C-alpha positions in Angstrom: 236.4 326.4 -22.6 236.7 330.1 -23.4 234.6 332.7 -21.5 231.6 333.9 -23.5 232.1 337.5 -24.6 229.4 339.8 -23.3 227.2 341.8 -25.7 226.7 344.5 -23.0 226.2 348.0 -24.3 228.5 349.4 -21.6 232.1 349.5 -22.9 233.6 348.9 -19.5 231.8 345.6 -19.2 232.9 344.6 -22.7 236.5 345.4 -21.7 236.2 343.4 -18.5 235.0 340.4 -20.5 237.9 340.7 -22.8 240.3 340.6 -19.8 238.5 337.5 -18.5 238.9 335.8 -21.9 242.6 336.7 -21.9 243.1 335.3 -18.4 241.7 332.0 -19.5 241.9 329.1 -16.9 243.6 331.2 -14.3 240.5 333.3 -13.6 237.2 332.4 -11.9 234.2 334.6 -12.7 230.9 335.1 -10.9 227.9 337.2 -11.9 227.0 338.6 -8.4 223.8 340.3 -9.6 222.2 341.9 -12.7 221.1 345.5 -12.9 218.4 346.9 -15.1 219.2 350.3 -16.6 217.7 352.1 -19.6 216.2 348.9 -21.0 219.5 347.0 -20.7 220.6 344.3 -18.3 224.1 344.9 -16.9 226.2 342.3 -15.0 228.0 343.0 -11.8 231.0 340.7 -12.1 233.5 339.3 -9.6 236.8 337.9 -10.8 239.1 335.8 -8.5 242.4 334.1 -9.0 245.0 332.4 -6.9 244.8 329.9 -4.1 241.1 329.4 -3.1 241.9 328.0 0.4 240.6 330.0 3.3 243.9 329.3 5.0 245.8 331.8 2.9 245.5 335.7 2.9 243.6 337.7 0.3 243.3 341.2 -1.1 240.2 342.6 -2.8 240.1 345.5 -5.2 236.8 347.4 -5.8 235.9 350.2 -8.2 232.9 352.0 -9.7 230.8 352.1 -6.5 230.0 355.7 -7.5 229.2 355.7 -11.2 230.3 359.3 -11.8 233.8 358.4 -10.4 234.9 356.4 -13.5 238.6 356.8 -12.7 238.1 354.4 -9.7 236.9 351.6 -11.9 239.6 352.4 -14.4 242.4 352.1 -11.8 241.1 348.6 -10.7 240.7 347.5 -14.4 244.2 348.7 -15.1 245.6 346.6 -12.3 243.6 343.6 -13.3 244.9 344.0 -16.8 248.5 344.1 -15.5 248.0 340.9 -13.5 246.4 339.1 -16.5 249.2 340.1 -18.9 251.8 339.1 -16.4 250.3 335.6 -16.0 251.9 334.7 -19.3 255.5 335.2 -18.1 255.8 336.3 -14.5 257.1 333.4 -12.5 257.2 335.4 -9.2 253.5 336.3 -9.7 252.6 332.6 -10.0 254.5 331.9 -6.8 252.7 334.7 -5.1 249.3 333.3 -6.2 250.1 329.9 -4.8 250.0 331.5 -1.4 247.2 334.1 -1.6 243.9 335.0 -3.3 243.2 338.1 -5.5 239.6 339.3 -5.7 238.4 342.0 -8.2 235.0 343.8 -8.5 235.9 346.7 -10.8 232.4 347.7 -11.8 230.2 347.6 -8.6 227.7 350.1 -10.0 227.4 349.6 -13.8 224.1 351.4 -13.9 225.6 354.5 -12.4 228.5 354.3 -14.9 226.0 354.1 -17.7 224.0 357.0 -16.5 227.0 359.1 -15.3 225.6 359.4 -11.8 227.0 358.9 -8.4 224.0 356.8 -7.3 222.7 353.6 -8.9 219.7 353.7 -11.2 217.3 353.7 -8.2 219.0 357.0 -7.0 220.7 355.3 -4.0 224.2 356.2 -3.0 225.7 352.7 -2.4 228.2 354.1 0.1 225.4 355.3 2.3 223.3 352.2 1.9 224.5 349.9 4.7 222.5 349.4 7.9 224.9 351.4 10.0 223.8 354.5 11.9 226.3 357.2 12.9 226.8 357.5 16.7 227.5 361.3 16.4 226.1 364.1 14.3 226.9 363.9 10.5 227.1 366.8 8.1 223.8 367.7 6.4 223.1 365.6 3.2 226.7 364.5 2.7 226.5 362.3 5.8 223.6 360.4 4.2 219.9 361.3 3.9 216.5 359.6 3.5 214.6 362.7 2.3 214.6 362.0 -1.4 216.4 360.1 -4.2 216.3 363.5 -6.1 218.9 364.8 -3.6 222.5 363.5 -3.5 223.7 361.0 -0.8 220.3 359.2 -0.6 220.5 356.2 1.6 217.4 354.4 0.4 214.1 353.8 2.2 214.4 353.1 6.0 214.3 349.4 6.9 214.5 348.3 3.3 217.1 345.7 2.2 220.3 346.9 0.8 220.4 347.6 -2.9 221.4 344.7 -5.2 224.8 346.2 -5.9 225.6 346.8 -2.2 224.5 343.3 -1.4 226.6 341.9 -4.2 229.8 343.6 -2.8 229.0 342.5 0.7 228.4 338.9 -0.4 231.7 338.8 -2.3 233.6 340.2 0.7 231.9 337.7 3.1 232.7 334.8 0.8 236.3 335.6 -0.2 237.8 337.9 2.4 236.3 337.7 5.8 236.8 333.9 6.4 240.6 334.2 5.9 243.2 334.8 8.7 244.2 338.1 7.0 242.7 340.2 4.3 242.8 343.7 2.8 240.2 345.5 0.7 241.0 348.5 -1.4 238.0 350.5 -2.7 238.9 353.2 -5.3 237.1 356.5 -5.4 237.8 360.1 -6.4 236.5 363.6 -5.5 237.9 364.8 -2.2 240.5 367.5 -1.9 243.9 368.2 -3.4 245.6 365.1 -2.1 245.2 361.4 -2.6 244.0 359.9 0.7 243.9 356.4 2.1 240.9 356.2 4.5 240.2 353.4 6.9 237.2 352.8 9.2 235.3 354.0 11.0 233.1 356.5 9.1 230.1 356.2 11.5 232.1 357.1 14.7 235.3 358.7 15.8 236.2 355.6 17.8 239.3 353.8 16.6 238.9 350.4 15.0 239.9 347.3 16.9 242.8 346.6 14.5 244.3 350.1 14.8 247.7 348.5 15.6 247.7 346.5 12.4 246.6 349.5 10.4 249.4 351.6 11.9 251.9 348.8 11.1 250.6 348.7 7.5 251.0 352.5 7.2 254.5 352.3 8.6 255.7 349.7 6.0 254.0 351.6 3.3 255.9 354.8 4.3 259.2 352.9 4.4 258.7 351.1 1.1 257.5 354.2 -0.7 259.5 357.1 0.8 258.4 359.7 -1.8 254.6 358.9 -1.9 252.1 361.7 -1.5 249.2 359.7 0.1 247.6 360.9 3.3 246.8 357.8 5.4 244.1 358.5 8.0 240.8 357.3 9.5 237.8 358.7 7.5 236.3 360.1 10.7 239.1 362.6 10.8 237.4 364.4 7.8 233.6 363.7 8.4 231.2 361.1 9.6 228.5 359.3 7.6 225.6 356.9 8.0 225.5 353.7 6.0 229.2 353.1 5.1 229.6 349.7 3.5 233.1 349.2 4.8 232.0 350.0 8.4 229.2 347.5 8.0 231.6 344.8 6.7 234.2 345.5 9.3 231.5 345.2 12.0 230.3 341.9 10.4 233.9 340.7 10.4 234.3 341.5 14.1 231.1 339.6 15.0 231.7 336.5 12.9 235.5 336.2 12.6 237.0 338.0 15.6 240.2 336.0 15.5 241.0 337.2 12.0 242.3 340.5 10.7 240.4 342.5 8.0 241.7 345.9 6.9 239.4 347.9 4.6 241.0 350.9 2.9 239.4 353.5 0.6 241.6 355.2 -2.0 240.1 358.7 -2.3 241.8 360.3 -5.2 242.1 364.1 -4.9 240.2 365.1 -8.0 240.5 368.8 -7.2 244.1 368.5 -8.4 242.9 367.9 -11.9 240.4 370.8 -11.7 243.2 373.1 -10.4 245.4 372.2 -13.4 242.5 372.5 -15.9 239.7 374.8 -14.5 237.5 374.2 -17.5 236.8 370.8 -16.0 234.4 372.6 -13.6 232.0 372.9 -16.4 231.8 369.2 -16.9 230.1 366.9 -14.4 232.6 364.2 -15.1 235.5 366.7 -15.0 234.9 367.3 -11.3 235.7 363.7 -10.5 237.9 362.4 -13.3 241.0 363.5 -15.3 239.7 364.5 -18.7 243.1 365.0 -20.4 244.7 361.8 -21.7 248.2 362.2 -20.3 246.8 363.1 -16.8 244.6 360.0 -16.8 247.7 357.9 -17.8 249.7 359.5 -15.0 246.9 358.6 -12.5 246.8 355.0 -13.6 250.6 354.6 -13.4 250.8 356.2 -9.9 248.2 354.0 -8.3 249.4 350.7 -9.9 252.2 350.8 -7.3 249.8 351.2 -4.5 247.6 348.3 -5.5 250.6 346.1 -6.0 251.9 347.0 -2.6 248.6 346.0 -1.0 248.8 342.6 -2.7 252.3 342.1 -1.5 251.5 343.3 2.0 248.7 340.8 2.2 250.9 337.9 1.0 253.6 338.8 3.5 251.4 339.8 6.4 253.1 337.4 8.9 256.4 339.3 8.5 255.1 342.8 9.4 252.0 342.3 11.5 252.6 343.3 15.1 253.3 340.5 17.5 251.0 340.3 20.5 253.6 342.1 22.7 254.0 344.9 20.1 250.3 345.7 19.5 250.0 348.0 22.5 252.9 350.1 21.3 251.5 350.4 17.8 248.1 351.3 19.2 249.6 354.1 21.3 251.5 355.4 18.4 248.4 355.3 16.2 246.4 357.2 18.8 249.1 359.9 19.0 249.2 360.2 15.2 245.5 360.2 14.4 243.3 360.5 17.5 244.9 362.6 20.2 242.5 365.5 19.5 239.4 363.3 19.6 237.6 363.3 22.9 237.1 359.8 24.2 239.3 358.1 21.7 241.8 356.7 24.2 240.8 353.3 25.6 
């Protein structure tokens, strides 16, 4: 039975429904929550495909957490479109999907996309909304604040439940990624600096994550497989600390509930200052600060990051071949400390 096409006023949701229809029986779709915005009801959709067994690895792709950073949603949508079109002819993709799960949530914050705001329609920054408190001082405002929704980086009221969109993302990760022996999450953003960065937890502390050895091994195979890449791979804490990071929250939940498994959350932070540097007029556009406004630059961005997302899917599928063996973890951990944490007081354990 064909998927019912949405009549949503948001073109991004319409485009997502068209991809779902095109994927036909290969895709499973869930409406994780509904968001009210400007008199309209907008769906937050999750799309999954591949082997549903919790015995196989998985990778999840997320975009649009910050509505103003439309390019993040577009990167995830472009990769989903590539997968859907390849389903018609790519035998190797079908073999890959027999042994892993792909999870997509391209439009986490459709209300923010509709309004052109970083926050959701309630004024809450979803990436400051989790119940995680920084253990060290955070930068004013940018680290998350509870003063007012009229100011950026608003966390929401203290002691309140997470926003519906934040809860939807967490439920999907809890259902599809955390119960598996190995999983990766890639969350696509833009807006920080002149380089594309791949950030991993923690954001609430400078302490290394428990799976630092696995993160270092992933970084190493990425370097060797993509020798000319321009990504900076690093812990987010190397740049700044924040309250309420969703991926810190999910990683901590994973450690509490599935300590025997490996979960590696990664944030792609596209360096949007590159686009402003090449076209300074973008400074006069709120969207221009976070997105490439010239068509050929947008196409270049989409092409470049397709290889990254495909690498993450392949790395997840083949994790048993590159994950450090028990007797290798200590060496990877030491190398990671030397690379990323040597200057951090108390980082060594």
